[in-house]
C-alpha positions as CSV (number, residue, x, y, z in Angstrom):
1,X,68.6,102.6,69.5
2,X,69.8,101.8,73.5
3,X,71.8,103.7,75.8
4,X,75.2,101.2,75.2
5,X,74.7,101.4,71.4
6,X,74.7,105.2,71.7
7,X,77.7,105.1,73.5
8,X,79.5,102.5,71.4
9,X,79.2,104.6,68.3
10,X,80.2,108.1,70.1
11,X,83.5,106.0,71.7
12,X,84.5,105.1,68.4
13,X,83.9,108.7,66.8
14,X,86.5,109.7,70.0
15,X,88.7,107.0,69.4
16,X,89.0,108.5,65.5
17,X,89.6,111.8,66.5
18,X,92.1,111.1,69.0
19,X,93.8,109.4,66.1
20,X,93.6,111.9,63.6
21,X,91.2,110.1,61.4
22,X,89.1,112.9,60.5
23,X,87.5,111.4,57.2
24,X,86.5,108.3,58.9
25,X,85.3,110.2,62.1
26,X,83.4,112.2,59.6
27,X,81.8,109.2,58.1
28,X,80.3,107.4,61.7
29,X,79.4,110.9,63.2
30,X,77.2,110.9,60.2
31,X,75.5,107.6,61.3
32,X,74.9,109.2,64.4
33,X,73.7,112.4,63.6
34,X,70.8,110.2,61.2
35,X,69.1,108.6,64.5
36,X,69.5,111.9,66.1
37,X,67.4,113.8,63.4
38,X,69.1,117.6,64.6
39,X,69.0,119.6,61.0
40,X,71.2,122.2,62.8
41,X,73.8,119.6,64.0
42,X,74.0,118.0,60.0
43,X,74.2,121.4,58.7
44,X,77.3,121.7,60.6
45,X,78.4,118.1,59.7
46,X,78.2,119.0,56.1
47,X,80.0,122.5,56.1
48,X,83.0,120.5,58.7
49,X,82.7,118.4,55.7
50,X,83.0,120.9,52.6
51,X,85.5,122.4,54.8
52,X,87.9,119.5,55.0
53,X,87.6,118.3,51.4
54,X,88.8,122.4,50.1
55,X,91.6,122.0,52.4
56,X,92.4,118.8,51.0
57,X,91.7,120.1,47.6
58,X,94.3,123.1,48.2
59,X,96.8,120.4,49.5
60,X,97.1,118.3,46.2
61,X,97.1,121.3,44.3
62,X,100.2,122.4,46.1
63,X,98.4,125.3,47.3
64,X,100.5,126.7,50.4
65,X,98.0,127.7,53.1
66,X,99.2,128.9,56.4
67,X,96.3,128.6,57.9
68,X,96.1,124.5,57.5
69,X,97.0,123.7,61.0
70,X,94.4,126.3,62.6
71,X,92.0,125.2,60.9
72,X,92.4,121.2,61.1
73,X,92.2,121.9,64.6
74,X,88.9,123.9,64.7
75,X,87.3,121.2,62.1
76,X,88.3,118.5,65.2
77,X,87.3,120.7,67.6
78,X,83.8,121.6,65.8
79,X,83.4,117.6,65.0
80,X,83.9,115.9,68.6
81,X,81.6,118.9,69.9
82,X,78.4,118.0,66.7
83,X,79.7,114.2,68.6
84,X,79.0,115.6,72.3
85,X,75.6,117.0,71.2
86,X,74.2,114.4,68.8
87,X,74.8,112.0,72.1
88,X,73.4,114.1,74.4
89,X,70.5,114.6,72.5
90,X,69.6,110.8,71.4
91,X,70.3,109.8,75.4
92,X,68.0,112.1,76.4
93,X,65.5,110.7,74.8
94,X,66.1,106.5,76.0
95,X,67.8,107.1,79.2
96,X,66.7,106.3,82.8
97,X,69.6,108.2,84.3
98,X,68.7,111.3,86.3
99,X,70.5,113.7,84.4
100,X,68.5,112.9,81.3
101,X,65.4,112.3,83.2
102,X,66.1,116.1,84.4
103,X,67.4,117.5,80.6
104,X,63.7,115.6,79.7
105,X,61.5,117.4,81.8
106,X,63.5,120.7,81.7
107,X,63.4,120.3,77.8
108,X,59.0,120.5,78.5
109,X,58.8,123.7,80.2
110,X,59.6,127.1,80.1
111,X,63.2,128.2,80.4
112,X,65.1,128.4,84.0
113,X,65.7,131.9,85.0
114,X,69.5,133.4,83.7
115,X,72.3,132.7,86.3
116,X,72.2,136.2,87.2
117,X,68.0,136.3,87.5
118,X,68.9,133.2,89.9
119,X,72.2,135.6,91.5
120,X,69.2,138.4,91.9
121,X,66.9,136.0,94.0
122,X,69.4,134.7,96.4
123,X,71.1,138.2,97.0
124,X,67.0,139.2,97.6
125,X,66.6,136.2,99.8
126,X,70.6,137.1,101.8
127,X,68.8,140.9,102.8
128,X,65.9,139.2,103.9
129,X,68.4,136.9,106.3
130,X,70.0,139.6,106.9
131,X,66.7,142.0,108.4
132,X,66.0,138.9,110.5
133,X,69.3,140.0,112.3
134,X,67.5,143.3,113.5
135,X,64.8,143.5,116.3
136,X,61.6,141.9,116.3
137,X,63.3,139.0,115.0
138,X,67.0,139.2,116.6
139,X,68.4,136.2,114.6
140,X,65.7,134.1,114.3
141,X,65.0,133.3,110.9
142,X,61.5,131.8,110.0
143,X,61.8,128.1,108.4
144,X,59.9,129.4,105.4
145,X,63.2,131.6,104.2
146,X,65.3,129.0,105.3
147,X,63.2,126.3,102.5
148,X,63.1,129.7,99.9
149,X,67.2,129.6,100.1
150,X,68.0,126.4,99.9
151,X,64.9,126.2,97.1
152,X,66.6,129.1,94.9
153,X,70.2,127.3,95.6
154,X,69.3,123.8,94.6
155,X,67.3,125.3,91.3
156,X,70.9,127.0,90.6
157,X,72.7,123.4,90.6
158,X,70.5,121.4,88.8
159,X,70.2,124.1,85.9
160,X,73.7,124.4,85.5
161,X,74.5,120.8,86.1
162,X,72.1,119.8,83.2
163,X,72.9,122.7,80.8
164,X,74.3,122.7,77.5
165,X,78.2,124.0,77.1
166,X,77.8,127.9,78.3
167,X,78.0,130.9,75.6
168,X,80.2,133.3,76.4
169,X,77.3,136.0,78.0
170,X,76.1,132.8,80.2
171,X,80.0,132.8,81.5
172,X,79.8,136.6,81.9
173,X,76.6,135.9,83.9
174,X,78.8,132.7,86.0
175,X,81.4,135.4,86.8
176,X,78.8,137.7,88.0
177,X,78.4,135.2,91.0
178,X,82.5,135.1,91.8
179,X,82.0,139.0,92.0
180,X,78.8,139.1,94.4
181,X,79.4,140.2,97.8
182,X,75.9,139.6,99.1
183,X,75.6,135.9,98.2
184,X,76.6,133.2,100.6
185,X,80.1,132.0,100.3
186,X,78.0,128.3,100.1
187,X,75.7,129.2,97.6
188,X,78.2,130.0,95.3
189,X,80.2,126.7,96.1
190,X,77.4,124.9,95.7
191,X,77.0,126.5,91.9
192,X,80.7,125.6,91.5
193,X,80.4,121.8,92.5
194,X,77.6,121.9,90.0
195,X,80.0,123.5,87.0
196,X,82.4,120.4,88.0
197,X,79.5,118.1,88.0
198,X,78.3,119.4,84.5
199,X,81.6,119.0,82.8
200,X,82.0,115.8,83.7
201,X,79.0,114.9,82.0
202,X,79.4,117.4,78.8
203,X,82.8,119.0,77.9
204,X,82.8,122.5,77.7
205,X,85.9,124.9,77.1
206,X,84.1,127.9,78.7
207,X,83.2,125.8,81.7
208,X,87.0,125.1,82.5
209,X,88.1,128.6,82.1
210,X,85.7,129.6,84.4
211,X,86.8,127.0,87.0
212,X,90.0,128.2,86.4
213,X,89.1,131.5,87.5
214,X,87.0,130.8,90.4
215,X,89.9,128.2,91.8
216,X,91.7,131.4,92.4
217,X,89.0,133.3,94.1
218,X,88.9,134.9,97.6
219,X,86.9,132.1,99.5
220,X,89.2,129.2,100.2
221,X,85.8,127.5,99.8
222,X,85.4,128.2,96.4
223,X,88.7,127.9,95.3
224,X,89.3,124.2,96.6
225,X,86.0,123.1,95.3
226,X,87.0,124.6,91.6
227,X,90.4,123.0,91.8
228,X,89.0,120.0,92.1
229,X,86.8,120.1,89.4
230,X,89.7,120.9,87.2
231,X,92.1,118.4,88.7
232,X,89.0,115.7,87.4
233,X,88.0,117.8,84.0
234,X,92.2,117.2,82.9
235,X,91.8,113.6,83.8
236,X,89.2,112.8,81.9
237,X,89.7,115.3,79.1
238,X,93.4,115.3,79.0
239,X,93.6,114.0,75.3
240,X,91.3,117.1,74.2
241,X,92.2,120.2,76.1
242,X,95.1,120.6,73.9
243,X,93.1,121.4,70.9
244,X,91.9,124.5,72.6
245,X,94.6,126.6,72.3
246,X,93.4,129.2,74.3
247,X,92.1,127.1,77.4
248,X,95.8,125.3,77.3
249,X,97.1,129.0,77.3
250,X,95.4,129.8,80.3
251,X,96.4,126.5,82.3
252,X,100.0,127.4,81.0
253,X,99.5,131.1,82.8
254,X,97.9,129.5,85.8
255,X,100.8,126.8,86.0
256,X,103.3,129.3,85.6
257,X,101.8,132.6,87.8
258,X,99.2,130.6,90.1
259,X,100.3,127.7,91.7
260,X,98.3,125.8,89.6
261,X,101.0,122.4,89.3
262,X,101.5,122.4,93.2
263,X,98.2,123.0,94.1
264,X,96.6,120.1,91.3
265,X,99.1,117.7,92.8
266,X,98.3,118.4,96.3
267,X,94.5,117.3,95.2
268,X,96.2,114.7,92.9
269,X,97.8,112.8,95.6
270,X,94.7,113.1,97.7
271,X,92.8,111.7,94.8
272,X,94.8,108.6,95.1
273,X,95.1,108.6,98.9
274,X,91.2,108.4,98.5
275,X,91.4,105.1,96.2
276,X,92.4,103.3,99.4
277,X,88.9,104.3,101.4
278,X,87.5,100.7,100.1
279,X,90.6,98.6,102.1
280,X,90.7,101.0,105.3
281,X,87.4,100.6,105.8
282,X,87.9,96.9,105.7
283,X,90.4,97.5,108.3
284,X,88.3,99.8,110.2
285,X,85.2,97.4,110.3
286,X,87.6,94.2,110.6
287,X,90.8,95.1,112.5
288,X,90.6,98.6,114.6
289,X,87.1,98.8,115.9
290,X,86.5,95.5,116.8
291,X,89.6,95.1,119.0
292,X,88.5,98.5,120.6
293,X,85.1,97.3,121.2
294,X,86.4,93.9,122.4
295,X,88.3,95.8,125.3
296,X,85.4,98.7,125.8
297,X,85.2,96.7,129.5
298,X,89.2,97.8,130.3
299,X,88.7,101.3,128.5
300,X,85.6,101.8,131.2
301,X,88.0,100.3,133.9
302,X,90.5,103.0,133.1
303,X,88.1,105.9,132.6
304,X,86.8,104.9,136.6
305,X,90.7,104.6,137.9
306,X,91.2,108.3,136.7
307,X,88.0,109.0,137.8
308,X,88.4,107.8,140.9
309,X,90.6,108.0,144.3
310,X,92.3,105.1,145.5
311,X,94.5,104.4,148.5
312,X,97.3,102.9,147.5
313,X,98.9,101.6,143.8
314,X,96.8,102.9,140.8
315,X,96.2,99.9,138.5
316,X,98.6,100.3,135.3
317,X,95.9,100.6,132.6
318,X,98.7,101.6,129.8
319,X,100.7,98.2,130.3
320,X,97.0,95.9,129.8
321,X,96.2,98.5,126.6
322,X,99.2,98.0,125.3
323,X,99.5,94.1,126.0
324,X,96.2,94.1,124.1
325,X,97.6,95.8,121.0
326,X,94.9,98.4,121.4
327,X,97.7,101.0,121.3
328,X,98.7,100.0,118.6
329,X,95.1,100.2,117.1
330,X,94.9,103.7,117.8
331,X,97.7,105.0,116.6
332,X,97.1,103.3,113.0
333,X,93.9,105.1,113.6
334,X,95.7,108.6,114.5
335,X,98.6,107.6,112.1
336,X,95.6,107.8,108.8
337,X,94.0,110.1,109.7
338,X,97.1,112.4,110.0
339,X,98.2,111.0,106.6
340,X,94.6,112.7,105.2
341,X,93.1,109.4,105.0
342,X,89.0,108.9,104.9
343,X,88.9,106.9,108.3
344,X,84.9,108.1,108.8
345,X,83.0,105.9,105.9
346,X,82.9,102.9,107.4
347,X,81.2,105.2,110.6
348,X,78.7,107.0,108.5
349,X,78.1,105.0,105.7
350,X,75.1,103.2,107.1
351,X,73.5,106.6,107.7
352,X,73.4,107.8,104.1
353,X,70.1,106.0,103.3
354,X,68.0,109.5,105.1
355,X,65.7,111.5,102.8
356,X,68.1,114.7,102.8
357,X,70.5,112.3,100.7
358,X,67.7,111.2,98.5
359,X,67.8,115.3,96.7
360,X,71.0,114.7,94.9
361,X,72.3,118.8,95.2
362,X,72.4,118.0,99.3
363,X,75.4,115.1,98.2
364,X,77.5,118.8,97.6
365,X,76.1,121.4,99.8
366,X,78.4,122.6,102.1
367,X,77.4,122.0,106.0
368,X,75.5,124.7,107.3
369,X,73.8,124.1,110.7
370,X,71.2,126.7,109.5
371,X,69.7,124.2,107.0
372,X,66.5,123.3,107.4
373,X,66.8,120.2,107.3
374,X,68.9,120.6,111.0
375,X,66.3,119.6,114.1
376,X,65.5,122.5,115.2
377,X,66.8,121.8,118.5
378,X,70.2,121.7,117.5
379,X,69.9,124.8,116.0
380,X,69.0,127.0,119.1
381,X,72.3,128.8,121.3
382,X,71.9,126.5,124.1
383,X,75.4,125.4,125.7
384,X,74.9,121.8,123.8
385,X,74.3,123.7,120.4
386,X,77.7,125.6,120.8
387,X,79.6,123.0,122.1
388,X,78.7,120.8,118.8
389,X,78.6,123.8,116.3
390,X,82.0,124.2,117.1
391,X,83.0,120.5,116.8
392,X,81.0,121.1,113.3
393,X,83.7,124.1,112.8
394,X,87.1,122.4,113.9
395,X,85.9,118.7,113.4
396,X,87.5,116.6,110.9
397,X,84.3,115.1,108.9
398,X,84.0,116.1,105.6
399,X,80.1,117.9,105.0
400,X,78.2,114.5,104.1
401,X,79.1,113.6,107.2
402,X,78.5,116.2,109.4
403,X,74.8,116.3,108.0
404,X,74.6,112.7,109.2
405,X,75.6,113.4,112.4
406,X,73.5,115.9,112.9
407,X,70.6,113.4,111.8
408,X,71.8,111.1,114.0
409,X,71.5,113.0,117.1
410,X,68.0,113.9,116.3
411,X,66.8,110.0,116.9
412,X,69.3,109.6,120.0
413,X,67.4,108.7,122.9
414,X,65.9,111.6,125.1
415,X,68.3,109.7,128.0
416,X,71.5,110.1,126.4
417,X,71.0,113.4,124.9
418,X,70.1,114.4,128.6
419,X,73.4,113.2,129.2
420,X,75.4,114.7,126.5
421,X,73.8,118.2,127.2
422,X,75.1,117.3,131.1
423,X,78.2,116.7,130.0
424,X,78.9,119.9,127.8
425,X,79.0,122.5,130.4
426,X,79.7,125.6,130.2
427,X,83.2,125.3,132.0
428,X,84.3,122.6,129.6
429,X,83.0,125.1,126.4
430,X,84.7,128.2,128.0
431,X,87.6,125.8,128.1
432,X,87.5,124.8,124.3
433,X,87.3,128.1,123.7
434,X,90.4,130.0,125.5
435,X,92.5,126.3,124.7
436,X,95.3,127.4,122.2
437,X,94.9,123.4,120.5
438,X,91.5,124.7,119.9
439,X,92.8,127.4,117.7
440,X,95.3,124.9,116.3
441,X,92.6,122.6,114.9
442,X,90.9,126.1,113.5
443,X,93.8,126.8,111.6
444,X,93.6,123.2,110.1
445,X,90.5,123.1,109.8
446,X,90.8,126.4,107.3
447,X,94.0,125.4,105.4
448,X,93.3,124.5,101.5
449,X,94.6,121.0,101.5
450,X,92.2,120.2,104.2
451,X,88.8,121.8,102.8
452,X,89.8,119.9,99.2
453,X,90.8,116.5,100.8
454,X,86.8,116.4,102.5
455,X,85.6,117.9,99.7
456,X,87.1,114.8,97.7
457,X,85.3,112.9,100.8
458,X,82.1,114.7,99.5
459,X,82.5,113.2,96.4
460,X,83.6,109.9,97.3
461,X,80.6,109.0,99.1
462,X,78.7,110.8,96.2
463,X,80.2,107.8,93.8
464,X,80.3,105.3,96.3
465,X,76.5,105.4,98.3
466,X,74.2,107.3,96.7
467,X,70.9,106.2,95.2
468,X,72.1,107.4,91.5
469,X,76.2,105.9,91.7
470,X,75.3,103.8,88.8
471,X,75.0,106.5,86.4
472,X,78.3,108.2,86.3
473,X,81.9,107.4,85.1
474,X,83.5,106.9,88.7
475,X,86.8,108.5,88.8
476,X,88.1,107.0,92.1
477,X,87.6,103.5,90.2
478,X,89.1,104.9,86.9
479,X,93.1,104.3,86.1
480,X,95.1,107.2,86.8
481,X,98.2,107.9,85.2
482,X,99.4,111.6,85.3
483,X,102.2,111.5,83.3
484,X,100.4,109.8,80.1
485,X,98.1,113.1,79.8
486,X,99.3,115.1,77.4
487,X,98.1,118.4,79.6
488,X,99.1,116.7,82.7
489,X,102.7,116.3,81.8
490,X,103.0,120.3,81.2
491,X,102.0,121.1,84.4
492,X,103.3,118.6,86.4
493,X,106.5,117.7,84.8
494,X,108.3,119.0,87.6
495,X,111.2,117.0,89.8
496,X,109.1,118.0,93.2
497,X,106.1,117.5,92.1
498,X,106.8,114.1,91.2
499,X,108.8,112.9,93.7
500,X,105.9,113.4,96.1
501,X,103.5,111.7,94.2
502,X,106.5,108.7,93.8
503,X,106.6,108.6,97.3
504,X,103.0,108.2,97.8
505,X,103.4,105.1,95.4
506,X,106.5,103.8,97.5
507,X,104.4,103.8,100.6
508,X,101.6,102.2,99.4
509,X,103.7,99.8,97.9
510,X,102.8,100.2,94.7
511,X,106.2,99.2,93.2
512,X,106.0,99.3,89.6
513,X,104.2,102.9,89.7
514,X,106.7,104.2,92.4
515,X,109.6,102.9,89.7
516,X,109.0,104.5,87.0
517,X,108.7,108.1,88.0
518,X,111.7,107.3,90.2
519,X,113.5,105.9,86.9
520,X,112.5,108.9,85.3
521,X,113.9,111.7,88.1
522,X,117.6,109.3,87.7
523,X,117.6,111.1,84.0
524,X,117.2,114.7,86.0
525,X,120.3,117.1,86.2
526,X,122.0,117.4,89.3
527,X,121.5,113.5,89.9
528,X,119.8,112.5,93.4
529,X,121.5,109.4,95.0
530,X,118.2,109.2,96.7
531,X,116.5,109.1,93.5
532,X,118.6,106.0,92.2
533,X,118.3,104.3,94.9
534,X,114.4,104.2,95.6
535,X,114.8,103.4,92.0
536,X,116.5,100.5,92.4
537,X,114.4,99.8,95.6
538,X,111.3,99.2,93.4
539,X,112.6,97.3,90.8
540,X,114.0,94.7,93.6
541,X,110.5,94.2,94.8
542,X,109.6,93.6,91.4
543,X,111.8,91.1,91.7
544,X,114.0,93.0,88.9
545,X,117.7,92.3,90.6
546,X,119.8,93.2,87.9
547,X,118.9,96.2,86.8
548,X,117.6,96.9,90.8
549,X,121.3,96.4,91.0
550,X,122.4,98.9,88.1
551,X,120.6,101.3,90.1
552,X,122.5,100.6,93.2
553,X,125.7,100.7,92.1
554,X,125.0,104.4,90.1
555,X,123.8,106.1,94.1
556,X,127.1,104.7,95.4
557,X,128.7,106.4,92.6
558,X,127.0,109.4,93.6
559,X,127.0,108.7,97.1
560,X,130.4,106.2,98.5
561,X,130.0,104.1,101.5
562,X,126.1,104.2,102.3
563,X,125.6,100.9,104.5
564,X,121.8,100.9,103.1
565,X,123.0,100.6,99.6
566,X,125.4,98.3,99.9
567,X,123.1,96.0,102.0
568,X,120.6,95.8,99.2
569,X,123.2,95.5,96.8
570,X,124.3,92.3,98.1
571,X,121.1,91.1,98.7
572,X,120.2,91.2,94.9
573,X,123.8,90.0,94.1
574,X,123.2,86.8,96.6
575,X,119.5,86.4,94.8
576,X,121.6,86.8,91.1
577,X,124.0,84.4,92.3
578,X,126.8,86.4,92.2
579,X,127.9,85.1,96.0
580,X,131.8,86.4,95.8
581,X,130.0,89.9,95.0
582,X,126.9,89.6,97.9
583,X,130.1,89.4,100.8
584,X,132.1,91.9,99.3
585,X,129.5,94.1,99.9
586,X,128.0,93.1,103.0
587,X,131.6,93.1,104.2
588,X,131.8,96.5,103.2
589,X,128.3,97.5,104.9
590,X,130.0,96.0,107.7
591,X,132.7,98.1,108.0
592,X,131.0,101.2,107.8
593,X,127.9,99.7,110.3
594,X,129.7,97.8,113.0
595,X,127.3,95.5,115.1
596,X,124.4,95.1,112.4
597,X,122.6,91.9,113.1
598,X,121.3,91.9,109.4
599,X,124.7,92.3,107.6
600,X,126.6,89.9,110.0
601,X,123.3,87.4,109.2
602,X,123.9,87.9,105.7
603,X,127.5,87.5,105.6
604,X,127.3,84.3,107.4
605,X,124.5,83.1,104.2
606,X,127.2,84.5,101.7
607,X,130.0,82.2,103.4
608,X,127.7,79.4,103.4
609,X,126.9,80.1,99.7
610,X,130.3,79.8,99.4
611,X,130.7,76.7,101.0
612,X,132.6,78.3,103.5
613,X,131.1,76.4,106.6
614,X,133.7,76.6,109.5
615,X,133.8,80.1,108.9
616,X,130.0,80.8,108.4
617,X,129.6,79.5,111.9
618,X,131.6,81.5,113.0
619,X,129.9,84.3,111.9
620,X,126.8,82.2,113.3
621,X,127.9,82.2,116.8
622,X,128.5,85.8,116.7
623,X,124.9,86.0,115.8
624,X,123.8,84.2,119.0
625,X,125.0,85.9,121.1
626,X,124.6,89.0,120.2
627,X,120.7,88.6,119.8
628,X,118.2,86.7,122.3
629,X,116.3,83.5,121.4
630,X,118.3,84.1,117.2
631,X,116.3,80.9,115.5
632,X,117.7,82.2,112.1
633,X,120.9,81.8,113.9
634,X,120.2,78.0,115.1
635,X,119.7,77.0,112.0
636,X,122.6,78.5,110.2
637,X,125.0,76.5,112.8
638,X,122.8,73.1,112.5
639,X,122.7,73.7,108.9
640,X,127.4,74.4,108.7
641,X,127.7,71.4,111.6
642,X,125.9,69.2,108.8
643,X,127.7,69.9,106.3
644,X,131.4,70.0,108.5
645,X,129.3,66.4,109.9
646,X,129.7,67.6,113.4
647,X,126.7,65.4,113.7
648,X,125.7,66.3,117.1
649,X,126.6,70.0,117.5
650,X,124.1,70.3,114.5
651,X,121.3,67.9,116.3
652,X,122.1,70.3,119.3
653,X,121.1,73.0,117.8
654,X,118.1,71.8,115.4
655,X,116.9,70.4,119.0
656,X,117.2,73.9,120.2
657,X,114.7,75.0,118.2
658,X,111.2,74.9,120.3
659,X,108.7,72.2,118.2
660,X,105.8,75.2,118.0
661,X,108.3,77.2,115.9
662,X,109.8,74.7,113.8
663,X,109.1,74.9,110.4
664,X,108.8,71.9,108.1
665,X,112.3,72.2,106.7
666,X,113.8,71.9,110.3
667,X,111.8,69.0,110.8
668,X,113.1,67.5,107.3
669,X,117.2,69.0,108.2
670,X,116.7,67.7,111.4
671,X,115.7,64.2,110.0
672,X,118.8,64.3,107.8
673,X,121.1,65.2,110.7
674,X,119.6,61.5,112.4
675,X,120.1,59.8,109.4
676,X,123.6,60.2,108.3
677,X,124.5,59.9,112.1
678,X,122.9,57.0,112.0
679,X,119.8,57.2,114.3
680,X,117.0,55.8,112.7
681,X,114.6,55.4,114.9
682,X,115.0,59.2,115.4
683,X,115.7,59.8,111.6
684,X,111.3,57.8,111.3
685,X,110.3,60.1,113.7
686,X,111.4,63.6,112.7
687,X,110.5,62.8,108.9
688,X,107.3,62.2,110.7
689,X,106.8,65.5,111.9
690,X,108.1,67.1,108.4
691,X,105.6,64.9,106.4
692,X,102.5,66.2,109.1
693,X,104.0,70.3,108.4
694,X,104.2,70.2,105.1
695,X,100.8,68.9,104.6
696,X,100.4,66.0,101.8
697,X,102.4,62.9,101.9
698,X,103.3,64.5,98.0
699,X,105.2,67.9,99.0
700,X,107.0,65.9,101.8
701,X,108.5,63.2,99.0
702,X,108.8,65.7,96.6
703,X,111.0,67.7,99.8
704,X,113.0,64.6,100.6
705,X,113.9,63.6,97.1
706,X,115.4,67.1,96.3
707,X,117.7,66.7,98.8
708,X,119.4,64.0,97.8
709,X,122.4,65.5,96.2
710,X,123.2,66.6,99.3
711,X,122.7,63.2,101.5
712,X,124.5,61.7,98.5
713,X,127.9,63.1,99.6
714,X,127.2,61.0,102.9
715,X,126.6,57.7,101.3
716,X,123.0,57.7,101.4
717,X,121.1,56.5,98.4
718,X,118.2,56.9,96.5
719,X,116.9,53.3,97.2
720,X,117.5,54.4,101.2
721,X,115.6,57.7,100.7
722,X,112.9,55.5,99.5
723,X,112.3,52.9,102.2
724,X,112.9,55.7,104.6
725,X,109.4,57.7,103.5
726,X,108.0,54.5,103.0
727,X,108.4,53.8,106.8
728,X,107.3,57.7,107.2
729,X,104.3,57.3,105.2
């Protein structure tokens, strides 16, 4: 039996349990247990079967059983747990994944110390570290003590991560970690990550309860790690958690009294943004960084112009930077960072091959400049080290990237390191300490949403870059449908929370997902015209113009005389072929917002659609006066002139469009003007240009013949076009 077959059998059982097909699930579970050979699990399955058969017998006999629903629920949860344990036992035997390798090894060794014993060990080490603050040590922590501390926290992570579902006693011992005033916050955070990762491997309602408790502890670092663990578990087990009434009630209580919904919504927004990291990585590698590196000489000159005194005018480097598009790239990078997007993934990904990251717990270890893996020279108390520690404290990097940066500094050539030491002067350090901006950065770094966002970045790097990445279900790759999840519907079904998610989807042009939420929000009372507008806009982007128009009409009823809504109603009507309606909407928008060139252009287009060519041409002329180099006005004037048989005017305005900006259709229409006005040589030449622009002879021929109905109005026949096409081709 291989890993794939085990998981397939388990998935079949889960699928049956999700459909409440208990008897079939019991049969499938029996087949799985036959492979497992665990008599304890076999006895539990037999008891499960017997209880269910009794329940069915009572029902068949018409006996009223007030506990029937509770019993059925317990039988489902018990069978699910049996299947979980059988799956893990079988995978422990055959899987090469690190999780199961560790469990195999652990089964051959004496039991790990309990959570209480591990806590006592860490508290003892912390006491020893505290003694090092006193003479004669004077804050010098021996490396062997550091390593003891890290080894103890590592053991706690591993034993918790690979543990079976907790007993009540283990929960009580884990609670001691949250109550300890001695153990370091980083150690509790690492344990919290272990609980969250363990939960993703094997569902455990007690670990889930503990994470919920930890998510409201006093330390933000612990709270936010626990909250992220809860968020990922809710996504994975949303259909299973309702089977556990006590856990469900705890979640409801946290949602009602402790802002769980709002806090989770923030995490899910961040998680959804994380899924853009690959695209941001591509943009950084292919667009932003190459533009900046290509113009590094300009930046060098710009820097020198600030450092040197010039006589006379100083070169306007800002204009040069703007002209080269560097401002746009810098602004784009800053905007991405302000939105909480991960812009450093591409920078630090190559540095994750450091041996430090070969040990799985280190991907989750909070950054500590006193870690024994950090080069000793970076742990000293010089000016450079103080500045570096300050940067690590306020910087926008996640823990994983902070470690990578520290390891990179270790390998800098001595000359570059000396240069950095020289630049980080005492004066600069003092200025940073007194800077009001520094306080803002420090406060921002300590915000709960900043901590959760950076922890998600840690997780993203683990699931995407670690040597273990293929061994885990990647939560950043799975579909995230928050409102199809039974438990999340309870927590997140609030208009203000749903709008935050919908607005994110809207900003990312995910029209279907955003539109579905906005349409749902339009059912909320009192109705919001903005929800109707956004629903209509998303439907319009999906080319569902009829439905979009209905939502725009509702928005207009709620907030009449809104030019934006009227313009979009006009667009949808025009695309549906309702040209008179479209014209009326655009004219109403023009009366509200006179002088809008976009509206003026659309009015002209609607008049053209209605064959009101003279009036349309007047509007195109107004547009030409209103904006410089108006290609769209010139095209409209030329086409209307063509329809009005004003050949000279049509030719003049087609000719006004620069050759470099002419489209294939421009050349084709100009050829039509020449053809109907009898300028055959010009027509051949213009059609030739059109053929080149269309790219293939067949495409040009099809486009030419498509316009035959228009040309027949001017006595051009099919044969005329065939002969003209042969001359061109």
